[in-house]
C-alpha positions as CSV (number, residue, x, y, z in Angstrom):
1,X,-22.6,1.7,-23.4
2,X,-24.5,-1.0,-25.3
3,X,-27.4,1.5,-25.9
4,X,-25.0,4.0,-27.5
5,X,-23.4,1.4,-29.7
6,X,-26.7,-0.2,-30.8
7,X,-29.0,2.8,-31.1
8,X,-26.6,5.7,-31.9
9,X,-23.9,3.9,-33.9
10,X,-26.3,1.4,-35.5
11,X,-24.2,-1.6,-34.5
12,X,-26.4,-4.4,-33.1
13,X,-24.9,-6.2,-30.0
14,X,-26.6,-9.5,-29.0
15,X,-27.8,-9.7,-25.4
16,X,-25.5,-12.6,-24.8
17,X,-22.6,-10.3,-25.6
18,X,-23.9,-7.2,-23.7
19,X,-24.1,-9.0,-20.3
20,X,-20.4,-10.1,-20.3
21,X,-19.3,-6.7,-21.5
22,X,-21.1,-5.1,-18.5
23,X,-19.7,-7.7,-16.1
24,X,-16.1,-7.3,-17.3
25,X,-16.4,-3.5,-17.3
26,X,-17.7,-3.5,-13.7
27,X,-14.8,-5.9,-12.7
28,X,-12.2,-3.6,-14.2
29,X,-13.6,-0.6,-12.4
30,X,-13.8,-2.3,-9.0
31,X,-10.5,-4.2,-9.3
32,X,-8.2,-1.7,-11.0
33,X,-9.8,1.8,-11.2
34,X,-11.4,2.2,-7.8
35,X,-9.1,3.7,-5.3
36,X,-8.1,2.9,-2.6
37,X,-8.2,-0.8,-3.6
38,X,-11.0,-2.8,-2.0
39,X,-10.5,-6.2,-0.3
40,X,-11.3,-9.4,-2.2
41,X,-14.3,-10.2,0.0
42,X,-15.9,-6.8,-0.8
43,X,-15.0,-7.3,-4.5
44,X,-16.8,-10.7,-4.5
45,X,-19.9,-9.1,-3.0
46,X,-19.9,-6.3,-5.6
47,X,-19.5,-8.8,-8.5
48,X,-22.3,-11.0,-7.2
49,X,-24.6,-7.9,-7.2
50,X,-23.4,-7.1,-10.8
51,X,-24.1,-10.7,-11.9
52,X,-27.6,-10.4,-10.5
53,X,-28.1,-7.1,-12.2
54,X,-26.9,-8.5,-15.5
55,X,-29.5,-11.3,-15.3
56,X,-32.2,-8.8,-14.4
57,X,-31.2,-6.7,-17.4
58,X,-31.4,-9.5,-19.9
59,X,-34.7,-10.8,-18.5
60,X,-36.6,-7.5,-18.3
61,X,-39.0,-8.7,-21.0
62,X,-39.8,-11.9,-22.8
63,X,-38.2,-10.8,-26.1
64,X,-35.1,-9.7,-24.3
65,X,-34.8,-13.1,-22.5
66,X,-35.4,-15.0,-25.7
67,X,-32.8,-12.9,-27.4
68,X,-30.3,-13.8,-24.6
69,X,-31.1,-17.5,-24.5
70,X,-31.6,-18.3,-28.2
71,X,-27.8,-18.6,-28.8
72,X,-27.6,-21.0,-25.9
73,X,-30.5,-23.1,-27.1
74,X,-29.0,-23.1,-30.6
75,X,-25.7,-24.5,-29.2
76,X,-27.3,-27.1,-27.1
77,X,-30.1,-28.4,-29.5
78,X,-28.9,-27.9,-33.1
79,X,-26.8,-30.5,-34.9
80,X,-25.3,-28.2,-37.4
81,X,-21.5,-28.0,-37.7
82,X,-21.4,-24.5,-36.1
83,X,-23.5,-25.6,-33.2
84,X,-21.4,-28.8,-32.6
85,X,-18.2,-26.8,-32.7
86,X,-19.6,-24.3,-30.2
87,X,-20.8,-27.1,-28.0
88,X,-17.5,-29.0,-28.0
89,X,-15.6,-25.9,-27.3
90,X,-17.8,-24.8,-24.4
91,X,-17.9,-28.2,-22.8
92,X,-14.2,-28.5,-23.0
93,X,-13.4,-24.9,-21.8
94,X,-15.6,-24.9,-18.7
95,X,-14.0,-28.0,-17.1
96,X,-10.6,-26.7,-18.0
97,X,-11.3,-23.3,-16.5
98,X,-12.7,-24.9,-13.3
99,X,-9.7,-27.3,-13.1
100,X,-7.3,-24.3,-13.5
101,X,-9.1,-22.3,-10.8
102,X,-9.1,-25.2,-8.4
103,X,-5.4,-26.0,-9.0
104,X,-4.4,-22.3,-8.5
105,X,-6.5,-22.2,-5.4
106,X,-5.0,-25.3,-3.9
107,X,-1.4,-24.7,-5.0
108,X,0.8,-24.1,-1.9
109,X,2.0,-20.6,-1.6
110,X,5.6,-19.9,-0.5
111,X,5.3,-16.2,0.3
112,X,7.3,-14.8,3.2
113,X,5.3,-14.7,6.4
114,X,3.8,-11.3,7.4
115,X,6.1,-9.5,9.6
116,X,4.8,-6.8,12.0
117,X,7.9,-4.7,12.4
118,X,8.2,-1.3,14.1
119,X,10.8,0.6,12.0
120,X,11.2,3.5,14.5
121,X,10.4,2.2,17.9
122,X,10.0,4.5,20.9
123,X,13.5,5.3,22.4
124,X,14.3,4.7,26.0
125,X,14.5,7.8,28.3
126,X,18.2,7.5,28.7
127,X,21.1,5.3,27.6
128,X,24.6,4.5,28.9
129,X,27.4,5.2,26.3
130,X,31.0,4.8,27.3
131,X,30.1,4.8,31.0
132,X,28.1,8.1,30.7
133,X,24.4,8.4,31.0
134,X,22.7,10.3,28.2
135,X,19.2,11.7,28.6
136,X,17.8,11.4,25.1
137,X,15.1,14.2,25.6
138,X,17.7,16.8,26.6
139,X,20.8,15.7,24.8
140,X,22.2,18.0,22.1
141,X,24.8,17.4,19.4
142,X,27.9,19.1,20.8
143,X,29.3,19.7,17.3
144,X,26.2,21.7,16.2
145,X,28.0,25.0,16.9
146,X,28.6,28.3,15.1
147,X,31.9,30.2,14.7
148,X,31.5,31.7,18.2
149,X,31.1,28.2,19.8
150,X,27.5,28.8,20.6
151,X,24.8,26.1,19.9
152,X,23.4,26.4,16.4
153,X,19.7,25.9,16.5
154,X,18.1,23.3,14.2
155,X,17.3,25.0,10.9
156,X,19.9,27.7,11.0
157,X,22.5,25.3,9.5
158,X,20.8,25.7,6.1
159,X,23.3,28.5,5.3
160,X,26.0,25.8,5.3
161,X,24.1,23.4,2.9
162,X,25.9,23.0,-0.4
163,X,29.1,24.7,0.9
164,X,32.5,23.1,0.7
165,X,33.6,21.7,4.1
166,X,37.2,21.3,2.8
167,X,37.7,25.0,2.1
168,X,40.6,26.5,4.1
169,X,38.3,29.2,5.6
170,X,35.4,26.7,6.3
171,X,33.4,27.7,9.4
172,X,33.4,25.6,12.5
173,X,30.2,23.8,11.6
174,X,31.5,22.7,8.3
175,X,34.8,21.5,9.9
176,X,32.7,19.2,12.1
177,X,30.8,18.1,9.0
178,X,34.1,17.2,7.3
179,X,35.2,15.2,10.4
180,X,31.9,13.4,10.3
181,X,32.4,12.6,6.6
182,X,35.8,11.1,7.4
183,X,34.1,8.8,9.9
184,X,31.3,7.9,7.4
185,X,33.7,7.1,4.6
186,X,36.8,6.1,6.5
187,X,36.8,5.2,10.1
188,X,33.5,3.4,10.2
189,X,33.0,2.7,6.5
190,X,29.2,3.4,6.8
191,X,29.1,3.9,3.0
192,X,29.5,0.1,2.4
193,X,25.9,-0.3,3.6
194,X,24.3,3.2,3.4
195,X,25.9,4.2,0.0
196,X,28.0,7.1,-1.3
197,X,24.9,9.2,-1.6
198,X,23.4,7.9,1.7
199,X,20.5,6.3,-0.2
200,X,20.9,2.8,1.3
201,X,22.4,1.4,-1.8
202,X,26.0,0.6,-0.8
203,X,27.9,-2.3,-2.2
204,X,26.9,-4.5,0.8
205,X,23.3,-3.2,1.0
206,X,21.5,-6.0,-0.8
207,X,23.1,-8.7,1.3
208,X,20.7,-7.6,4.0
209,X,17.0,-8.0,4.4
210,X,15.7,-5.4,5.0
211,X,18.3,-3.3,3.3
212,X,20.0,-0.4,5.2
213,X,18.1,2.8,5.8
214,X,17.9,5.3,3.0
215,X,18.9,8.6,4.6
216,X,18.0,10.5,1.5
217,X,14.4,9.5,1.9
218,X,12.3,12.1,3.9
219,X,10.8,9.3,5.9
220,X,14.0,8.4,7.8
221,X,16.3,10.7,9.6
222,X,14.3,13.7,8.7
223,X,11.5,12.4,10.9
224,X,13.9,11.7,13.9
225,X,15.6,13.8,16.6
226,X,19.4,13.8,16.6
227,X,19.4,12.1,20.0
228,X,17.2,9.3,18.6
229,X,19.7,8.8,15.7
230,X,22.5,8.8,18.3
231,X,20.8,6.0,20.2
232,X,20.3,3.9,17.0
233,X,24.0,4.5,16.0
234,X,25.4,3.8,19.4
235,X,23.3,0.7,20.2
236,X,22.6,-0.6,16.7
237,X,20.4,-3.6,16.1
238,X,21.3,-5.4,19.3
239,X,20.1,-2.4,21.4
240,X,16.6,-2.2,19.9
241,X,13.7,-2.2,22.3
242,X,11.3,-5.2,22.7
243,X,8.7,-3.5,20.5
244,X,11.1,-3.5,17.6
245,X,10.7,-7.3,17.2
246,X,12.0,-9.2,15.2
247,X,14.9,-6.8,15.5
248,X,15.6,-7.0,11.8
249,X,18.6,-4.7,11.6
250,X,22.2,-5.4,10.6
251,X,23.4,-2.1,12.3
252,X,26.3,-2.9,14.7
253,X,26.6,-1.2,18.0
254,X,29.0,1.5,17.0
255,X,29.7,2.5,20.6
256,X,32.1,-0.5,20.6
257,X,34.1,0.9,17.6
258,X,33.7,4.7,17.7
259,X,34.1,7.4,20.3
260,X,31.1,9.5,21.4
261,X,32.4,12.5,19.5
262,X,32.8,10.5,16.3
263,X,29.2,9.3,16.5
264,X,27.8,12.8,17.0
265,X,30.0,14.1,14.0
266,X,28.8,11.4,11.6
267,X,25.2,12.2,12.5
268,X,25.9,15.9,11.8
269,X,27.4,14.9,8.4
270,X,24.4,12.7,7.5
271,X,21.9,15.6,8.0
272,X,24.2,18.1,6.2
273,X,24.7,15.7,3.3
274,X,21.0,15.0,2.8
275,X,19.9,18.6,3.4
276,X,17.4,17.6,6.0
277,X,16.9,19.0,9.5
278,X,16.4,16.8,12.5
279,X,13.1,16.8,14.4
280,X,13.0,18.7,17.6
281,X,11.2,17.9,20.8
282,X,9.3,21.3,20.7
C-alpha cells in the first residue's frame, strides 16, 4: 500500500507513518474482517508477529532505519518549538494511555456469569400425566386426524395451512386446530408469554429471563417431536431433567390446569399457526 502511494501516486510517506499504517491495517483485518473471529490470545500472537515484521521492514537498510528514527531523534534532541511541543505531547500521552489501559484492565466487571444451559434436554422414556403412563417414543397426537378419523401423517397437514378453521365446513383437523387456539388464547392464556404471533413477545415475555420460546423460529418446535413438546407443556419448568440445569424456565406444569386433550390440541394449533411440521422418530 505504501509502495503504491509513494511510487505510483507520487505522495511520499515517511517510514515512521508507514509502520503504524501497516500495524493498524493488520489489526483491523485480524480483529474485524477475519471470520470466524479469533480469540484474544491468538490475536496477541499475530500482532506481536506484525510488530516484529514492521521493525524488520523499517530496518532493512541503514537509510531506511535513519529515515524511521530521524523524527524520533528530532523530537528528543532539538530545542525548537515544534520539537518541544511534540515532546511534551508524547510524554504526556504515553503515561495517560498506559494509565487508561491499566484502569480498564483492573476495573471490576459485573457481567452475568456464564451459564451452561441445555435448552432442549433429552426427554425421559415415559411420563405420567393424569394417572396415565405415556411412552414418548410411541405417543401420537390423537387430534392429528383426517375427515375419516384416520391418523394424518406428519407433513400431510400442509393442505390445511392458511385455511380458515372457523369456516362452517372446516375439516376435522381444522376444527381441532380451532379448539387448540381457544386453549392458547383463552383457557390457558399462553399468548401472554408466547405472544399473539407465537413469537415469544407476549405482554409478559420480557419479565422473564430467558424470555419464552419463540415458536415462529425454526430452531424451536420445528426441531422437536410432538411428544417432546407434550412433555414440556405437561411438566413445564419444574419437570425438566437434571441436565437442564439451572432449569431456567417460567413454564408452569400445565397438566395441573389443562386436560390431556387440551394440551394435545394446543400443540396442534401451535404447529398449524407457525406452518412448521414436528420432527418424527423415523
